[in-house]
N, C-alpha and C positions, 0 to 999 in steps of 0.2 A: 410704417405702423406708428400707432400712438396708444397712449394708455386708455383703459376703459373709462367711459364717462359714467356719471352717477345713474343714469337711467338705462344703461346698456344691461341686457340680460346677463346674468351670471352662469346660466346653465342652459345646455341644449341637449336634452335626453342624457346620454351617458357622458356627454362632453362638458368640461368646465372651461368657461371662457377665460382667456389670458390677456388678449389685446385686440384692438381694432387693426385690421389689416388695411382696408380701404372702404370706400362707400361709393355707390352708384346711385342712379336716379330711382331705382325700385328696391334696392337692397343694400344692406351693410354687410360686409365680410369681416369676420372675426378668426383670430387664431385661437384654437381651443385644444384641450387635451383630455383623453380618457385617463383619469387618474389610476384606474385599475390596472390597465394594460400599458400606459405610457404612450399610446398612440396619439400622434398630433394630427389635427384636422383643420381644414379651412371651411368655415361655416359661412354660407350665404343666408342671411336672415331677411325676409321680406319686411319692408317698413310697415309697422302695424296699421297705419292708416290706410294703406294700399291693400294689405292682406284682408282687411274687413270687407273688401269689394269681392263679391262672389266670382265674377268673371276673371278678376286678377288672380284669385286663388287657384282657380281651374288651370289658367294658363301657366301659372307658376309651376304647378305640379306636372303639367304636360312637358314643360322644357326640362324638368328634373328627369322625367322618364326617357327623354331624348338623350340626355347625358348618359344615362345608364346604358342605353343601347348602343352608344358610340364609344363606350368605355374601352380604353386600350390605346396604346401609341401616344399620341399627343393629347389625349383626353384622360384625365385622372379619374379612375373609377370611383363612383359614389360609394360612401360608407353607410350613411343613414339619412333618414328624412324625418321631419316633424310633421304632425297632423295639423291641418288648419283648425282655426276655431269654428265651432258649430254655428254660431251666430255672430254678427258684427260686434255685438256687445260683450261677447265672451272672449276674453283675452287670456284664458287659462293655458291655451296651447299656441305656440308660435309657429309661424310658417317658415320652415328652413330646410336646407339641405346640407350634408356635410360630405366633403371629399378629402382624400388624403392630402396632407400638407406637403407641398414640393417647394423648397426655397426658390423664389422667383420674383422678378420685378415686373409690374405692369409696364407695357410698352411706353406709355406716356411718361411714367417716371424715368424709365431707362433713357429716353431721349433727353429729358431734363438734366440727367446726370452727365451723360457722355456725348450728347449731341447725336446727329444722324449716324445710323449704323454704316459700317463699311460693307462692301459688295458681298463678300462671302457670307456675312451674317444675314444680309437681305436675302440671299439665295435660301439659306436654311429656314429663315422665318417664313418666306412665301411658300416654299416647298411643303413645310409642315402643315401650314394652314390649307393649302390646296389639297394635300392628301386627305384632311378631314372633309373638305367640301366634296371630294370625288366620292367619298363613301355616302354622304348624304344624298348627293345627286344621283347615284346609282339607284336609289330607291325611288327616284322621281320626286323628291321633296326639295324645298328650299330652306336654307338655314336662317338667314337674316339675324345673325348674331355677332357680326364683326364690328369692332370699334377699338380704338387705342386702349380703352380700359378693360376690354374683355380678353385681351391677348397678354399672356405672361411669358417672360423670358427666364428659362431655367438653365442650369449649367449643361444639360444634355440636349436642349432643344426648346422650341416654343410650347406653350400649352394654351388651349382655348377654354374659357371658363363660362361662356354664354351660349345657349343653344336655341335661341329664339329671340324675338323683338324685345321681350321685357328685359332680359340681361343686357342688351345692347342699347336701351333707351337712354336718350339724352335727357329726358325729363318725363316724369310720371306724376299725376296728381289725381287724387280722389275728388270727385265732384258731388254736389248734392244729389240725393235720389239714388245712390249706389252706382254713379257713373264714374268713368275713368278716362283721363286724358293722357295719351302717350305719344311721344314724339321720338323718331329716330334721329340721330345726329347726321347720318350719311344717307343722301337720297340718290336715286338713279334717274336717268332721262326718262325711262319708261314710267317710273312712278309719278314723275312731274306731269307727264303727258296723260295720266290717268289710265295707263295700261297695266296689265297684270304682271306681277313679278315672276321671274323664272330662275332657273339655275344660273343664267347669264347675269342676273341681277347681283348674285353673290360674287361674281367675278369682277363686276364694276366696282363693288365696295373693296374687294381684295386690292384692286388696282389703286384706289384712294389710300388704302392702308400701307401698302408698299411705298407709295410716293411719300407718304407722311413720314414712314421710318427712314427713307432715304434723304429727306430734306429738312424734316422738322416742322413741315407745314403741309397743307393740302394744296392741290394744284388748281383750285378755283377760288382762292380766297381773296385774289386782288380785285378791288372794286367795292362799291357800296354793298352793305349787307343786305339791303332790300332787293338786290338784283341777283342774289346768290342762285336762286332757282333757274334764272334765265341763263346764267353762265354755265351751270351744269347741263342744261338742255341744249345750248347752242355753242358755247365757246370751246376752243381746243384747250386741253390741259397744259399748264405750264411745267414742263419736265426738264428744263436745262440743267437743274442741279442733280438730277438723277444720274447715277453712273451710267456711262454710254452703253455698256454691255447689256444693261436691263432696261434701257429707255424703250426700245421698241416693244418688248413684251408688255410693259406697264401700259404703254399707249394703246396696245391692242385691247387689254383689259378695259380701258376707258373709252373704248369706241361707243359712239352714240347708239348705233344699231346693235341691239343684242345679239343678232345673227352673226355679227363680225367678231364677237368676242371668242377667244379660246375657251376650251373646256378646262375644268379644274385639272384633269389628268394630263393635258398638255402643258399647262403652267408648271405643274409639279415636275414633269420630265424635263422641261427646258431649264428649270432652276437647279434641279439636282438629279441627274439621271440615275445615280446610285441611290436616291432617296435622301430625305432630309437626315435621317439617323445616321446614314453612312457618311454624308458630308460633314456632319457635326462631330464625328469622332476626333478625339484629341482636343476638344474644346472648341468653342465657336464665338463666345462673347468677347468683346474688347476688355482689356485688363481692368479699367474702372468698373465695368458692369460685373465682371466675374468677382472682383473684390466686394462690390455691394451685395451680391447674392450670397457669397460667403459670410459676410458680416450679418446679413439678415438671418441666416441659418444659426449663427452663433447666438444672436440676440434672442431667438425663438427658443433655443435650448436652455438659455438663461432665465427664461420667464418662470415665475413662480405663481401658484394659484393665489389670487387675491383673497383676503380675508372677508368674510361674509360682513356685509354692512359697511365696507370700506368705500369711502367717497372718492378716494384719489389713490393713484398708484404710490407704493412705497418709493422712497428716494432711489433705492437700488434698481427698482423696477423701471422707474423713469429713465434712468441712465441706460438700461438695456434697450429701451424702445427708442432712444434718441437716434436721429438719422446719423449716418456715418459722415465724418467730416468730408466736405467737398461734394457732397451729393446734391446740393442745390435745394434741398428740401427745407422749408421753413418750419419752425416749431409749431406744433399744433395743426399743421396743414396735412390733409388726407393725401394719400399717395396718388390717387386718381384725381387730376384737376377737375373742378367743376365746370359745367358748361357756362359759356359767357352769357351775360345778360341778354345781348342782343340776339341770341339764338332762341329765345323763348318768346312766344307771342303774348301780346298784352291781353288778348281776349280769346283764348283757344276755344274752338267749338267742340261740342260733344255730341255724339250720335246716340240718340235714345232709342230704345227697342220699342216698337209700336205697342201701345197699350190695348189690351183687348184682342191681341192678335190670335189668341187661342184660348178658348174657354174649356178645353178638355180638362179632366181631372189631372192635377199636377202630382207627380210622385214626391213622397216626403224628402227624398234625398235630392231633389232638384233645386231647392231653394231654402233659405232660412225660414223657420216657422213663422216668425213675425214680418216676413217681407210683405210690402204692399201688393195688392192684386194689380194686374195690368189693366189699362183703360183702352178705350177705343182710339185708333189713330186719328180719327177726326177730332178728337178733343185736344190733340198735341197743339201747343202754340207754336206759330211760325217764327217769332221774334227770338234773337239770341238770348236776350235776358230771360225771357219765359223758359226757354229751353234750358238754361243753366239751372233754374230753380225748380223745375217741375219734377215730381216723383215719377220714377220709372221702374219701380220694383228693383229687380236685380241690377238693371241698367245694362249698359254695353259699353265697349270701349269707345271713348270720345275721341276727337281728332281736332288738330289744328291744321294749318296749312300743309305742313309736312305729312301729318298723319293722314290726311285724306287720301294721299297716294299710297302711303305705307300700308293702309288697310286693305289694299287691293279691292276697292269698291268703286271703280271708275264708272264712266257712263255706260259701259256695255258689260254684260254679265260674263264672268270668266268662263273659259271653255273647259269641258271635261277632258282630263287626261286619262283615257281609258287604260292604257297599260299600267299607269300608276294605280289606278283604282283596283285593277286586278291583283297587282303585286302586294297590296296591302292586306290581301286575304281577308276580306270582309266576311261577316257572318253568312251572308247569302250563299256562300259555298257549302255550307253544312246545315243550314237551316233555312226555312222559307222566310222570304222577306215580308215585311209588313205593308199594308196598303199604302199607296202613294198619294200625295196631295199636290195639286197644282200650286205654283208659286205666284205670289202677288207681291209688288214692290211695297217696301216699308215707307213710312212718312219721310219726305225729303228733308235733307239737311241744307239749311240756308247758310251761304257764305257771304261775308261782307264784300262790297265792291271795291273799297279801298284798301291798299296795302297797310299792313301793320307797321307802325312807326318803329324803327330800331332804337334800342337803347345804347347809351355810350359803351364802348367795348374796348378792353385792353387785354393783351394776352402776353404772357412771359414766353421765353424760348422753351420749346419742348412741350408746350401745352397743346392738346388736341384743339382743332378749330372746327367744331361742328357747324354745319350750315344753318343760317337763320331760317325761320319759317316765313318766307316771302309770300305775298298774296298771289293767287292766280288771277288771270285776267277776268274782268267782270263778264258775267254771262247776260244773255238776253233776258227780257222779262218772261216769266213763267210761273208755274204754280208756287214757286218759292218767293215770289214777289219781284217787283221791277228792279232791275239792276243788280240782282243777286247773282252769286257764282253758280256753277254747275251743281245739279242736285245729285246726292249720293244715296244709294239705297242698297239694302241687303235683301236676298231672297229669303223671305219668311213666309211661313203658311198662312193662309186666309183664315176667316172665321170658320169654326168647326161645323161639320155636318150634324145633323140631329143625333147620329150615333157616334159619340166621341171615340177617337182611336188613340190609344195610348202612345203610338208611335209619333203623334203630333204634339207630344208634351212639351212643356216649356223647356225642359232639360234639353230636348233635341234642338229646339230653336237656339238656345244659348250655345250649344255645341257648334252649330253652323256659324253663329256670330263670332265665337271664339276662333274658329278655323280661319275666318277672313282676317282676323287681327294678325294671326301668325303668318300671313302670306301663303296660306296653304292652298292646295288646288281644290276649288269648289266648283262643281259643275253637275247639273242634273240632280242637285240635291245631295250627291255623295261626297264624302270627304275621305281622303287617303293621305295620311301625313305621318312622317317619321316621328314617332313618340307622342302622337296626339293623345293616345289613351282612350279615345272615344271614337266610334264610328257612327256618323249620322245616317239615317236611313234615307232612302230616296224621297224627294219632296215634290216631284213632278212626275207625270206619266208620259211625257213627250219622248219621241225617239231620241236615243242618245246621239250626239254628234259623232262625226267620223273621227277616228283617233288623229291627233296632230302629228306632224312629221317627226320622226324620232330624232332627238338631239344627238349631235356627234359625241360618241363615247357612251351614250345611253344604250342599255340592252334592248334588242328588238322586242316587239310585242310577243309574248309566248303564244305558240299554237294552241296550247291548253295548259291548265293548272289543276293539279289534283291534291286535295287535302286529305290525308289519311285520317279516318275518323278518331275524334278525341276520346271516344268511349272504348277504343281498343288500345293494345299495348303498342308502344312505339316500335318503328321498324328496327329489325337487327341487320338484315342483309338485303341488298337490291341487286337485280340482274336483268339483262335483256335476253329474251328468248326469240330467236329467229327474226329479229327486227319487228316483231308483231306485238309482243307482250312485255310489259314491265312487271316482274315477279317480285313481290315484297314479302319477306318472312318476318315474323315477330314472335314474342313469347307464346302467343295464343293460336296463330294460324299462319297459313300462307294465302296470299291473294294475288290477283292478277289484274293489271290495268291495260286497256286497249291503248297501244301506242299511237293510234290514228286519232283518237278522240279524248283521251284522258279519262275515260269512264271505266269504273271498276266492273269487271265482268263476273268474278267469282272469288270465293274464299273457302279454304279447306282447313279444318283443325288438325288434320293428320300432319300437315306440313309445319306445325309449330316448331320453332327454334331451328328451322331448316337452314341449311347453307345454300350459297348462290345457285340459282336455277341454271341448268345447262340443257342444251338440245340433245335429246336421245333419239337420233334419227330425225326424220322430217315431221313426225306427228306426236311426239310425247315431250313432256317436261320432266327433267330429272331433278329431284330434290334429295339431299342428303340429310336426314333428320338425326337426332341423337341415337336412335334405336334401330333405324332401318333406312333403306334406300327406297325411294318412292318414284314411281312413273305416273304422272298425271296427265289427264286429257287437257289440251289447251283450250277447248271450247268450254268446259264447265268445271274444271278442276277435279273431276271424279278420279279416284285412285284406280288406275288401270292394272298395275302390278305393284308388288312390294316384295322386298327381300329383307327379312330381318337379320341382323348381324349374328344372332344365335344360330341361325340356319345356314347363312353363307360361310361363316367361319366357325363351324361347330367344334373345330379342334382347338379354339381359342375362347374357352368360356369366359364370360364377363368382359369381352372385348369392348374398349372404349375407343371410338374413332375420333380422331382429331380433325382439325380443319383441313380443308382441301389444300394440298400444296401447289397444285396446278392442273392444267388439262390441255389436251391437244386432240382435237378431233373427238373420236368416241372414248379416248383413254383419259382417266383421271388418276391422279397420284395423291395419296394421303398416308398419314401415319396412324398407328393405332397401338394400343398397349393393354395388357391384362396382367393380373397378379397370380403368381403361382406359389405354391408352398414347397419350400425345399426341406426335405427331411434331414434332421441332424444325423451325422454319421454315427455308426455303431461304437459305442465307447469301448475303450480298452479295459481289460479285466481290472477291476477295482476302481474304475473311474465313473463318475456320474454322467448320465446321458445329457447331451446338450439340447438347447431348444431348437425347434423347427423355425425356419426363417420365411418371412413373406418377401418375395423378390418380384420386382416389376420387369416384365419382358416387353420390348418394343419392336415394332416392325415397320418397314416401309413397304407400301403396296402399290400395285398398278392393277386397275380394274377397267374393263370394258362395259360401258353403260348401255351399249346397243345390244351386244351378245349376252349381257348380264352374267359375266363370269370373271373370276380372278384371273389375271395374267401372271403375276408373280408376287413373291413377297420376300424381303430380306431382312435379317435381324439387324438392328441398330441400337446404339446405346440409349438407354432410357433417359428421359429428361427430368427436369425438376419436378417435384411432386405436383400433381398426382402421377406423373411418370410419362405422359405422351409427349414426345419431342414435337416442337412446331417447325415444320419445314416449309421452304418456299423455293420453287423451281425458278432459277434465274436465267437459264438458257437451255434450249433443246437443240440438240445436234443430231445428225443422222445415226450416230452410233451410241450416243450417251445423253444424259440429262445432268445438268449441273445444279446443285442444291446448296442452299445456305440454311442454317438453323438459326432461328431467332435467339438473340442472346438471352432473352427473359426466360427461355425454357432450358438453358444449359445448367448442369449441376454445378455445385460450388467446386468440385474436383476438376471439372472440365474448364471452368473459368481460370482456375489457378494454373492448370496445364498450358492454357492458350497464351498465357503471359500478355494479355491485353490485345492479342491479334485474332482477328476472325479467320475463318476457313471456308473452303468450298469443297464439296464431295462430288465425285463423279460416279454415276450409277449406269450400268449397261442397260441399253433401252430394251433389249429382248429378254434378259434373265434377271435383271436387277442386282447383279453382282456389284459390289463396291470396288471400283477400279483404283481410285486414288483420292487422297485428301491433301489439299495444298493451301498455303497461306500466301498472300499477296502483298509484298511490301510491308508498310506500316498500317495497312487497313485494319480498323479496329473491329471488335466484336459486333458493334452496332452499326458499322459503316454501311451506307446504302450501296447495293451492288446490283448490277444487271450485266447480261451477256448477249451475244448474237450467235447466229448459226454458223459463222465463220471461225469460231474459237477464240474470240476476243472478250475479255471481261473488263468492265468499267466500274470502278469502285471509288468512293470517297476516301481520300487519304489526307488526314488533317483537314486543312480548309481547301484543299485542291481536289480536283477530279483526274484520276490517272487510269490509263488504258494498259492491259497486260495481255500477254499471250497466255491463254488459259492453261495449255499443256506444260509450258515451261517456266511460267510466272515472270517471263521477260517483260520489263517495263517498255512501253511503245511510245507514249506521249503523256503530257501533263497539261491541264488547264488550271490556271490559277484562279482561286476564289476570292471573295471579299474578305477583308480582316474581320476576325471574330465570328465568322459564319462557317458553314459546311454544306455540302451538297446533299440533296436528296436523291431519291431513286431516279436515274435518268430514263428517258423514253427513246428507244430506237426507232427511227423512221427513215428507211431507205438510206440514202448516202449521208443523213444527218443524225445527230444525237441531240435531243432536247434536254436541257439541263434546268435544274431547279435548286435554289439555295435557300437557306434559312433566312438570309437577309432580304428575301422576297425578290431576288433576281432571277428571271427566267431567260433562257437563251438557247442558242443552237450552235453546235460546233460540227466540223467535218468529221465523219466517222473515221476516215482513213488517216488523217493528219492531226486531228485535234484543233485545227485552225478555228479561231472564234468567228462565227458568221455574224451573230448579233446577240445582243444582251440587253434587256429591258426589265424595269422594276414594275411590279404590280401596284406600287404606290400605296401599299398598306403597311404602316409600321406595326411592330408588335413582336412577340416572341413565339415559341411554339415550332413544330416541325415545318420543313420546307413545304411549299404548296405541291399538291399531287398534280400529275399531268395527264390529260387525255387528248387524243388526237380525233379530229372529226373523220367521218367515213372516208371523205375525199382526200384527207391528209392536208388540206389547206388551212385549217384553223386549229390552233393550239389552245387548249383550255387549261388555265391554272386555277386550282381551288384550294382555299385554306379555311381557317376558322372565321375569317372576316368577310371575304367576298370571293366571287369568281370573276376571273379576268380572261377576256378572249384576245388572242394575238394572231396576227398573220404568220403562219408557220414558216414561210419563205424568208421575210424580212423583218419580223418582230413588230410590225405596226400594231399599236393598241387599237383593237376594234371597238370593244365595249367592256363595261364592268356591270356587275349585278350584285346586289345585296337585297335580301328580303328584309322585312322590318319586324319579324317576329309575330307574336300573337296580337290580333286586332281587338280582342276582347278588352273592355274597359280596365279590368283588373287581371288580364291574362299574363302569365309569366313570360319572361323575355326568353326567346330561344337562343341558346348558346352553342348548339351543336355545330361541327364543322360541315362544310359543304362537300358533297360527293357529286361526281359527274359520270355519265354514261353517254356514249356516243353511237349513232347508227345513222346511216345514210346522210341526209342533210339536216339532222336534228341532234341537238344535245340535251339530255335530261339532266337537270340541276336539282339535287335533293338537299334539303336541310331539314333534318328531323322528319316532321310529318308533312312537310310541304314539297311538292314536286312541280317543276316548271319545264316545259319542253320549248326550247328556243331553236329557231332556225339558224343554221350555220352553213357557210360555204364548204 
């Protein structure tokens, strides 16, 4: 950190700036504090000269949205953002984002302080970053945000602070005419060869990052700077100084062929099977770095708000900002080392948007009011000098040697990734698409034939070594001119038809161009990107290419996708009926979706607020609503029969039915309660009569939904107000059912009596008579519990999973869990019990002995409940779902098969979906739900 400079902003929204944290090519980071709440934040403020370029502003905001969607685990949740200036000349509002401050050191600074990281720290660093990448890749997107300056080392693990190419840029420069030149420090062989980037590209850069962290240098730095691109594309990496245990994995990440690189999930598992968070418990940083992080935290706490108009920090403030002794930092030096001079081209080229590409009326929000109009591509000069000075309206991202490949605009157009396009949930799912336009190439970009001369370069130990922008081989004579390099073009719409189509507006064109900048998947004119915030409409009417081969670890292409209409209330419950219908209930209605096609068949208002649908025989759908039982036709949703609670239970006036506790065949079990008035006893002579009392009476019911009759009811203690206890059937045996009551529905008196231990009740199957109530070891009130038909209960006890004889409470075996975690509800599957832990470990143990068969991590850091488990119809695939992702495992050996995350709303300003995932399995399909979105994936 260093003191604020004279021209540094003093405020960002509600935050007051305290000090400079570090600076990068596109932004400066500040430590700031909300004076009202005391909340400390890390502000990333775009450089004003770059923020004035519209395409930079849009991309900056897109990367901020990506950070918001990845928030959690090793990504610090954003706190606030600033609005961009409305015009380049209007500097009233700065472009910035704020995230919670976590005491941490940039990787480059950490290497400078303590040298290369030891093996354990390397494993935690790599596993944490790989876990983030696996979340990005699960949505079919590419991050392109890794660099030594974008990774921070905190006391509990790594943090990623860049979520796209702007954050990881080695240099960024505004050019005349609203153009922008951006260059990445780390390139991949496929980028150098002009091929499109993919998830494997992120893995190559991760390999570079780990090699740098392990050695203090990058594995391709030996040799002339102008040959750097050749070495990346052709030479083997120098990894002798990398710890032997990690050498093979890093070498695999650095494979020239993207197909030979491991997936992010594989890397995370090989580096830390228990997850980065589990491996980092107890501390992970070498002592000098742990001390430096603690010192930074103390210095930040000691920072005081600078006085208005102060040109320099107060003496005490300067002392607080001074680097700790032995850190290796020089006074006034930023924490993140600047890129060496030889890494910057002398004459970077810029890519201009074709002028006159579209004469359709332009929306007001698509460009600044005073931006020049676009001209015809034929008027564009071919020479580099003219290109640098010509006006191009809003402009587009420019490029130098490295940027050409980074822009994903090689000699061939990118292929469309259809699964990714679908998973982005574009508007076409709920609204008609606009008319398409054929694509024509933009004006070519001329590249010089000669290499760029390198500048003298020196680098201190621990400083990152970005690769220089070496020239590509000269191309043959062509439209760009004799001896010039390959031509680069972006798919942009042609001149408009006589009737302008708003879908071909300049905003759409720039969205497509910005998508190419981020290394996003662009094909057939459609864009699907994690956090892009904009969805470009189709720009050609050619048949879409066949989907590419599914990447290892990537979810298969869905059989169908269903989007619950935004005009209706969000789903409350979902259930499968006879493997034919997906029945969805909401506050307003019940509806059914065809499980073969994903098309909605009907909706019925009578089923509003209904509970999970069940099969009532072979031809009716049973739904329990708040006031009645309904039997619906599966063909059209028509109410065939209904039984109101006031009629079926007329001796219990005002009966309130709770949620279903369970079902078996045609029998359902549920709780209910009603209020009765207890008359005050007759007073003794001379005494005043007491008041009548309102008392809640509760019952446990069994009901046959085929015969439509009550089988039995038994009185049970009333629960917490309003009085209906919440039961869950944990096991069904031939003679009885075993039931647990949710802790949240226990009364205060029951909680006190339980003394922190949970209990299980046994009810007779035929009569409903309460047979016994028992406690099992130290299993708590909230402990996850399940049982089998043989009379064994499985309960979470502390951080372990323990088996008991249900009738005698005798302990049978115990499975140890991970430190600081606890088990969720286990899933019984034949001879195995599948386990799930809050630490995101999923596994299998032998049902008879408790012997561990396998245990794997879902590779998702975070808190919250343990993932819920679902088994496919064949029993071969185990599905784990939580708030972050869905992970598929081989049930037999725990092999991770694939992961899936949707990316929330695709609307430009749509809210981010934060609901947890739910899964339902039937046959060879698993239906994954997240709020309004449903995906049907094929499974074994």
